[in-house]
C-alpha positions as CSV (number, residue, x, y, z in Angstrom):
1,M,-3.2,5.8,-11.2
2,T,-3.6,3.3,-8.9
3,A,-5.7,4.5,-6.5
4,I,-5.6,2.3,-2.4
5,S,-6.9,2.1,0.6
6,D,-7.6,-0.1,3.6
7,N,-10.7,-1.2,1.4
8,L,-8.6,-2.8,-1.7
9,P,-8.2,-6.4,-1.6
10,T,-5.0,-7.8,-0.5
11,S,-3.6,-9.5,-3.5
12,T,-3.9,-5.9,-5.8
13,L,-2.4,-4.0,-3.0
14,L,0.3,-7.5,-3.7
15,E,0.3,-6.5,-7.3
16,L,1.4,-2.5,-7.4
17,K,5.1,-3.0,-7.7
18,V,8.6,-0.4,-8.1
19,G,7.1,2.7,-11.1
20,D,3.4,2.0,-10.6
21,E,1.3,5.5,-9.6
22,I,-0.5,5.4,-7.4
23,T,-3.1,7.8,-4.7
24,N,-4.7,8.0,-1.5
25,G,-7.6,9.4,-3.1
26,N,-6.6,12.5,-1.2
27,D,-3.3,13.9,-1.0
28,Q,-1.0,12.1,-2.0
29,S,0.2,10.5,-5.3
30,G,2.9,9.4,-6.6
31,T,5.6,6.4,-8.2
32,I,6.5,4.1,-6.0
33,K,10.0,4.1,-5.8
34,S,10.1,1.4,-2.8
35,I,7.5,-1.2,-1.1
36,E,8.0,-2.7,1.9
37,I,6.2,-5.9,3.6
38,S,5.3,-6.3,7.5
39,E,3.5,-8.4,8.9
40,T,2.7,-9.4,12.4
41,D,0.4,-11.4,14.3
42,E,-3.2,-9.2,13.5
43,Y,-1.8,-7.3,10.1
44,L,0.0,-7.2,7.2
45,M,1.8,-3.1,6.9
46,F,2.4,-2.8,3.1
47,L,4.5,1.2,3.3
48,F,5.2,2.8,-0.5
49,Q,7.6,5.2,-0.7
50,L,6.9,8.1,-2.9
51,E,8.8,11.0,-3.9
52,N,7.9,13.0,-1.5
53,S,6.2,10.7,1.4
54,P,5.5,6.8,2.3
55,I,1.9,6.0,2.0
56,I,1.4,3.4,5.0
57,I,-1.9,0.8,4.5
58,K,-2.5,-1.6,7.3
59,K,-5.0,-4.9,6.5
60,L,-6.1,-6.8,9.4
61,K,-5.6,-11.1,8.7
62,Q,-8.8,-12.4,8.3
63,I,-8.6,-14.9,11.7
64,C,-11.0,-17.9,11.6
């Protein structure tokens, strides 16, 4: 089981796939049923849909 959070590298989040087991380290855990990735000018948003609820992770983009 992979623990995910806003502190996890973006590359690690992108490697997750349907069927992987994840947890947010608190009260949510389960098997990924679907993944949606949205992008804005400011951040990437990962929506991992589990059996009962989603886990949402927002990663701020590094602007140099």
